[in-house]
Backbone bond lengths (Angstrom), bond angles and torsions (degrees), N, CA, C in turn:
res aa  C-N    CA-C-N  psi(-1)  N-CA   C-N-CA  omega(-1)  CA-C   N-CA-C  phi
1 M - - - 1.448 - - 1.491 108.13 -
2 F 1.267 121.12 150.33 1.443 124.78 -170.70 1.505 112.88 -91.73
3 S 1.320 118.38 156.32 1.437 126.65 -170.44 1.476 116.24 -52.47
4 L 1.338 116.28 -38.04 1.493 118.04 -178.10 1.488 110.71 -70.02
5 T 1.341 117.34 -33.69 1.502 119.68 179.16 1.550 107.96 -66.02
6 V 1.335 116.93 -41.50 1.454 119.97 -179.57 1.511 106.98 -60.76
7 I 1.390 119.96 -45.97 1.385 123.80 179.52 1.540 109.92 -55.72
8 C 1.365 116.36 -44.81 1.433 121.00 179.46 1.512 113.53 -54.46
9 L 1.346 114.41 -41.68 1.460 119.85 -177.89 1.522 110.43 -69.41
10 L 1.359 117.85 -41.75 1.523 119.45 172.90 1.517 113.96 -60.15
11 V 1.337 116.40 -41.43 1.422 120.44 178.12 1.502 111.37 -63.81
12 A 1.306 114.62 -44.33 1.537 118.54 -176.49 1.536 108.75 -59.50
13 G 1.305 117.83 -39.33 1.471 121.03 178.22 1.473 111.26 -65.02
14 A 1.344 120.59 -47.34 1.450 122.67 175.10 1.479 113.71 -59.37
15 L 1.373 117.93 -41.28 1.479 121.44 178.73 1.509 113.54 -67.13
16 A 1.276 116.15 -32.91 1.470 119.50 -179.22 1.529 110.84 -54.82
17 E 1.318 115.83 -38.35 1.443 117.92 -176.80 1.492 112.70 -92.54
18 A 1.349 118.53 -29.87 1.434 123.90 -165.50 1.597 108.81 -91.98
19 E 1.332 120.64 -27.86 1.434 120.31 -170.41 1.515 112.29 -117.44
20 P 1.360 118.43 145.15 1.404 117.86 169.16 1.427 112.30 -71.42
21 Q 1.378 117.76 163.79 1.469 117.74 -177.82 1.522 110.76 -61.53
22 A 1.318 113.64 136.18 1.511 118.17 -178.98 1.532 109.70 -75.20
23 S 1.298 115.14 153.73 1.446 122.23 173.38 1.526 109.98 -57.96
24 R 1.352 113.81 146.54 1.488 116.16 -176.97 1.513 111.58 -68.38
25 S 1.318 118.47 -16.79 1.510 121.11 -179.16 1.522 108.99 -84.40
26 R 1.324 119.42 -11.29 1.474 119.19 -176.36 1.569 107.98 -120.00
27 A 1.281 113.66 140.22 1.524 117.32 -178.49 1.571 106.93 -72.84
28 T 1.331 113.05 149.72 1.439 118.75 174.36 1.533 106.83 -81.05
29 F 1.284 115.12 166.30 1.536 117.80 178.54 1.547 110.39 -63.88
30 E 1.320 115.45 -37.94 1.525 119.95 177.73 1.531 108.29 -60.06
31 E 1.374 118.37 -43.39 1.404 117.64 178.36 1.546 114.35 -66.02
32 V 1.322 116.86 -33.07 1.438 123.08 179.10 1.517 106.75 -67.03
33 L 1.294 119.77 -48.78 1.442 122.88 -177.30 1.529 112.48 -66.40
34 T 1.333 118.40 -35.90 1.429 122.76 176.78 1.556 110.60 -64.85
35 S 1.355 112.36 -44.56 1.465 119.61 179.25 1.531 110.04 -62.99
36 M 1.379 115.33 -41.79 1.401 124.29 179.90 1.597 111.82 -58.24
37 S 1.380 111.00 -52.07 1.548 115.72 -179.32 1.494 110.95 -64.71
38 T 1.363 120.20 -33.58 1.426 123.55 177.03 1.468 110.45 -62.11
39 R 1.415 115.62 -52.62 1.473 119.76 -179.80 1.540 111.26 -59.12
40 L 1.330 117.71 -45.57 1.438 120.92 179.84 1.439 111.70 -63.16
41 K 1.371 121.31 -39.41 1.437 123.71 178.54 1.546 109.24 -63.02
42 S 1.292 117.21 -38.06 1.470 119.98 -176.87 1.545 114.11 -70.68
43 Q 1.338 114.57 -17.44 1.414 122.20 -176.20 1.593 111.26 -93.57
44 L 1.238 115.04 -14.99 1.474 119.95 -170.85 1.459 114.75 -94.84
45 S 1.335 117.80 143.55 1.456 122.78 170.57 1.522 113.47 -70.40
46 V 1.252 118.42 166.11 1.473 121.01 -178.83 1.553 109.67 -57.31
47 T 1.372 117.17 -44.59 1.447 122.31 175.82 1.498 113.47 -59.89
48 E 1.337 117.67 -43.51 1.514 122.14 179.51 1.529 105.65 -64.19
49 L 1.347 121.25 -40.43 1.467 121.35 -178.48 1.523 110.19 -62.47
50 E 1.290 114.92 -43.15 1.476 119.36 178.14 1.569 110.76 -61.72
51 D 1.317 116.80 -40.93 1.505 121.48 175.88 1.519 111.18 -62.93
52 L 1.336 115.75 -38.55 1.468 119.45 179.63 1.589 112.63 -65.79
53 K 1.303 112.14 -34.71 1.472 116.97 -179.31 1.514 107.78 -62.61
54 S 1.331 117.95 -35.69 1.468 120.55 -175.79 1.554 112.72 -95.38
55 A 1.347 116.42 -1.15 1.440 118.67 -179.64 1.503 111.32 -68.52
56 T 1.295 119.98 135.88 1.399 121.79 -178.82 1.555 106.54 -107.97
57 P 1.356 117.13 128.30 1.468 120.00 178.82 1.482 107.21 -65.45
58 F 1.382 116.95 140.21 1.414 122.89 176.03 1.563 107.09 -159.05
59 T 1.314 112.72 162.97 1.495 121.38 -179.38 1.559 106.81 -103.53
60 W 1.279 117.48 117.02 1.462 121.25 -178.47 1.539 107.84 -81.92
61 S 1.319 114.83 155.58 1.500 119.66 174.59 1.546 105.50 -71.78
62 A 1.297 117.60 150.46 1.494 119.69 175.24 1.539 109.80 -63.27
63 G 1.339 111.12 156.68 1.437 116.13 -179.92 1.500 110.98 126.78
64 S 1.321 114.69 -167.66 1.482 120.49 -176.99 1.571 108.23 -94.71
65 H 1.371 112.99 140.80 1.427 119.76 178.37 1.537 107.69 -136.61
66 T 1.400 114.75 130.23 1.464 119.66 175.69 1.588 103.41 -106.35
67 L 1.287 112.75 121.83 1.486 119.03 -175.68 1.519 110.45 -109.57
68 S 1.347 111.47 141.20 1.461 118.45 171.61 1.531 110.67 -79.92
69 A 1.279 119.03 174.07 1.425 123.02 -179.77 1.517 108.78 -58.89
70 G 1.291 118.89 133.63 1.451 123.25 178.94 1.528 110.30 158.53
71 V 1.311 114.60 -174.04 1.515 123.15 -179.09 1.477 109.91 -116.43
72 Y 1.323 119.81 131.38 1.437 123.64 -174.97 1.521 108.99 -130.14
73 I 1.330 118.70 159.80 1.470 123.66 175.31 1.518 106.64 -125.74
74 L 1.293 117.22 126.54 1.479 125.81 171.58 1.501 109.70 -109.99
75 K 1.276 120.02 131.61 1.492 119.51 -177.16 1.543 105.19 -139.47
76 S 1.321 113.81 157.16 1.500 120.26 176.41 1.483 108.19 -70.59
77 P 1.338 117.75 158.89 1.442 124.39 177.75 1.543 110.25 -55.90
78 N 1.286 116.08 133.77 1.567 124.14 177.60 1.476 114.11 71.56
79 F 1.335 121.04 4.22 1.459 122.49 -177.27 1.497 107.73 -58.66
80 P 1.352 120.96 132.25 1.439 127.70 10.97 1.505 116.25 -97.03
81 F 1.325 115.55 23.21 1.447 121.26 173.93 1.531 110.11 -96.57
82 L 1.348 117.67 178.97 1.483 121.31 -173.31 1.500 113.76 -60.72
83 Y 1.278 118.25 133.43 1.435 123.97 177.57 1.570 109.45 -77.02
84 P 1.271 118.79 158.77 1.491 122.18 -178.49 1.498 111.75 -71.42
85 N 1.361 113.83 157.61 1.471 122.70 168.90 1.446 110.03 -80.00
86 N 1.352 117.91 157.82 1.477 124.09 172.31 1.543 111.64 59.45
87 Y 1.292 118.69 42.61 1.480 125.80 -177.67 1.527 109.26 -106.89
88 D 1.338 118.52 132.73 1.377 120.87 176.86 1.620 105.63 -147.25
89 R 1.339 115.03 107.55 1.459 116.77 -178.72 1.536 106.78 -136.51
90 T 1.298 113.99 145.57 1.484 122.31 175.44 1.468 112.04 -126.30
91 W 1.382 117.58 131.39 1.437 121.73 177.98 1.505 104.53 -117.89
92 T 1.259 117.74 137.88 1.508 127.01 173.07 1.469 106.95 -112.25
93 I 1.287 119.50 121.23 1.513 123.62 178.41 1.473 113.38 -119.88
94 V 1.261 115.72 131.98 1.496 121.05 172.44 1.506 109.51 -134.20
95 G 1.348 116.75 158.18 1.458 121.19 174.63 1.497 109.29 -81.96
96 D 1.335 118.73 147.71 1.459 120.52 -179.72 1.471 114.05 -66.38
97 E 1.363 119.93 -14.79 1.425 122.84 -179.56 1.496 110.66 -119.00
98 G 1.375 118.12 19.42 1.487 119.50 177.36 1.504 114.14 75.52
99 Q 1.274 119.99 5.86 1.418 121.79 -178.89 1.580 113.85 -68.84
100 D 1.344 116.76 156.34 1.535 119.62 170.49 1.491 108.77 -61.65
101 I 1.265 116.43 144.59 1.442 126.98 175.99 1.564 109.51 -113.03
102 R 1.307 116.94 133.91 1.470 123.88 177.80 1.527 107.47 -97.81
103 I 1.294 117.60 132.11 1.475 123.19 175.42 1.548 107.43 -129.26
104 D 1.313 118.85 135.35 1.438 123.42 177.89 1.529 104.45 -137.91
105 C 1.342 116.84 118.41 1.435 122.19 -176.03 1.514 112.95 -121.73
106 G 1.344 115.22 142.63 1.457 121.59 165.89 1.509 106.66 -111.54
107 Y 1.354 116.62 143.57 1.445 116.48 -176.48 1.525 110.46 -147.83
108 K 1.329 113.85 151.39 1.466 123.19 172.51 1.555 106.10 -136.70
109 I 1.361 117.53 96.27 1.410 123.57 -170.68 1.490 107.14 -125.73
110 Q 1.339 119.16 146.29 1.467 121.68 174.18 1.496 113.80 -38.98
111 Y 1.303 119.37 123.90 1.454 123.80 179.63 1.521 112.09 -84.97
112 S 1.318 113.94 133.86 1.540 119.92 167.95 1.498 104.48 -145.50
113 S 1.311 115.92 146.60 1.474 119.65 -172.57 1.476 115.38 -53.40
114 S 1.358 121.07 -30.75 1.436 121.93 178.57 1.498 111.78 -108.08
115 C 1.318 116.24 5.99 1.502 121.92 -177.24 1.532 109.17 58.67
116 S 1.343 118.24 39.09 1.503 121.32 -176.34 1.488 112.00 -94.40
117 K 1.348 118.88 -10.47 1.449 121.19 -177.26 1.579 112.64 -87.60
118 D 1.331 110.97 -77.91 1.519 118.90 170.96 1.488 108.30 -112.96
119 Y 1.357 116.57 141.05 1.410 117.32 -178.85 1.499 112.65 -159.77
120 L 1.364 114.86 159.18 1.529 124.64 172.85 1.527 101.72 -118.45
121 Q 1.383 111.06 123.72 1.466 119.10 178.15 1.521 110.27 -118.48
122 I 1.310 117.61 124.13 1.428 121.78 -179.69 1.579 108.76 -123.90
123 N 1.294 114.36 115.69 1.491 121.33 -176.88 1.555 109.92 49.20
124 G 1.249 119.16 42.75 1.511 122.48 175.09 1.469 114.40 91.63
125 A 1.360 118.36 -14.16 1.538 121.17 179.18 1.492 107.49 -84.50
126 V 1.290 119.94 118.69 1.482 125.44 -177.67 1.493 107.06 -96.35
127 R 1.351 113.60 135.35 1.547 121.71 177.58 1.414 111.09 -134.42
128 C 1.380 115.49 148.79 1.453 123.90 171.42 1.516 106.56 -158.16
129 G 1.390 116.23 173.34 1.430 120.19 -174.29 1.559 108.79 82.46
130 I 1.324 113.14 -150.40 1.556 115.43 -179.75 1.488 103.16 -112.25
131 G 1.351 115.20 133.51 1.430 120.03 176.29 1.489 116.52 179.14
132 H 1.305 117.31 -163.79 1.374 126.76 -177.10 1.489 112.41 -138.09
133 Y 1.301 121.73 142.64 1.440 123.06 174.47 1.485 110.10 -145.26
134 G 1.290 114.79 141.37 1.474 117.30 177.64 1.526 107.99 -147.83
135 T 1.298 117.34 152.22 1.423 123.99 175.81 1.525 112.91 -162.81
136 D 1.314 118.89 169.90 1.455 127.58 179.99 1.480 105.57 -121.99
137 S 1.320 121.55 135.50 1.463 123.87 174.11 1.451 109.40 -161.62
138 D 1.308 116.17 158.04 1.538 119.32 174.49 1.464 112.08 -79.42
139 E 1.380 118.99 -12.60 1.517 122.39 171.84 1.491 107.26 -147.30
140 L 1.382 113.93 133.47 1.450 119.17 178.77 1.498 106.28 -112.53
141 E 1.359 112.28 136.28 1.464 118.68 174.18 1.566 103.49 -121.11
142 I 1.276 115.49 112.15 1.473 123.25 -174.67 1.508 106.84 -115.57
143 R 1.379 116.25 126.03 1.485 121.94 -179.38 1.498 104.58 -130.49
144 F 1.402 111.82 136.61 1.443 119.31 177.90 1.592 105.72 -127.21
145 V 1.375 113.25 119.99 1.461 120.84 -174.92 1.513 111.18 -121.47
146 T 1.287 120.20 132.97 1.464 121.89 170.93 1.447 111.40 -127.60
147 N 1.317 117.73 156.88 1.499 122.70 175.70 1.517 112.28 -98.35
148 R 1.221 116.98 -162.69 1.444 119.44 -171.73 1.617 112.19 -99.68
149 F 1.306 114.86 2.96 1.522 119.99 -177.26 1.518 111.33 -101.32
150 F 1.346 114.90 -117.53 1.448 119.69 -173.46 1.516 114.62 -67.78
151 R 1.364 112.41 155.72 1.507 117.39 -179.34 1.556 106.18 -133.50
152 S 1.278 115.38 163.67 1.417 123.99 178.61 1.551 108.35 -141.32
153 I 1.354 116.91 -160.67 1.475 116.17 -176.23 1.536 112.52 -97.98
154 G 1.349 120.15 -6.90 1.464 120.59 168.73 1.481 113.97 91.91
155 F 1.317 113.57 -132.14 1.521 118.43 -170.20 1.504 111.70 -147.06
156 V 1.322 114.96 160.87 1.430 120.60 169.98 1.534 106.95 -140.53
157 C 1.290 117.72 131.86 1.436 120.79 -177.68 1.552 112.11 -123.87
158 G 1.365 118.03 136.15 1.429 121.09 170.92 1.554 107.46 -95.29
159 I 1.296 121.45 127.90 1.407 123.46 -178.21 1.587 108.58 -118.74
160 V 1.296 117.39 126.22 1.359 120.58 -177.64 1.563 110.04 -117.80
161 V 1.344 118.29 119.63 1.406 125.12 177.22 1.556 105.21 -105.45
162 P 1.329 118.52 104.82 1.425 119.42 179.92 1.544 114.45 -71.46
163 S 1.323 113.26 160.79 1.471 116.17 173.03 1.549 109.33 -65.08
164 A 1.242 119.29 145.31 1.415 124.85 178.57 1.525 109.05 -62.25
165 A 1.337 114.60 138.80 1.464 118.36 -177.76 1.520 109.81 -66.41
166 T 1.288 115.06 137.09 1.470 118.92 178.29 1.500 108.48 -83.88
167 T 1.338 117.22 124.84 1.458 119.79 179.70 1.573 109.81 -110.70
168 T 1.240 118.44 144.95 1.439 123.32 174.83 1.546 108.90 -116.47
169 E 1.293 115.35 129.38 1.525 120.66 179.22 1.507 106.98 -71.57
170 A 1.335 112.27 139.10 1.447 117.94 174.02 1.562 109.17 -72.39
171 P 1.336 118.09 142.73 1.426 120.81 -179.56 1.585 108.51 -64.50
172 P 1.292 117.82 148.82 1.442 119.32 176.66 1.518 112.43 -61.16
173 P 1.339 119.33 149.14 1.479 121.88 -176.94 1.516 114.08 -70.38
């Protein structure tokens, strides 16, 4: 089974004790992560799926990262436990050959109506509460900000840097 599914199971156990039952109209974080891992799996090649099985979740230092083709996991500090207060980090991620990068995130972050307290921002799209967000881009700017009050469990993102497309030059006329 692949790493994001394992993370889903760990999160589900933590949520069972920490969270009241979610409204039937809103997805639980476990459902979001399961859906996220299913979507991510359906987008990956066989080689990328194998890479994801061996990917180890870790927290990168803030700053710029140039990644070679492969599958990576970015998660908030302490995930799946409570993230720290007063945290503000930005990661900029590009492929080493300029290729588009896929990111698919599940998150459970303190909700506020304008997402002004704690939030996950990916290429300008600001998210909070419980949900999922995914996008493709040749450069990802990911920012995670928390205030000094309430905390939650944060986010986990699967990042896929595909192999650069092989191009063949057309013969001269």
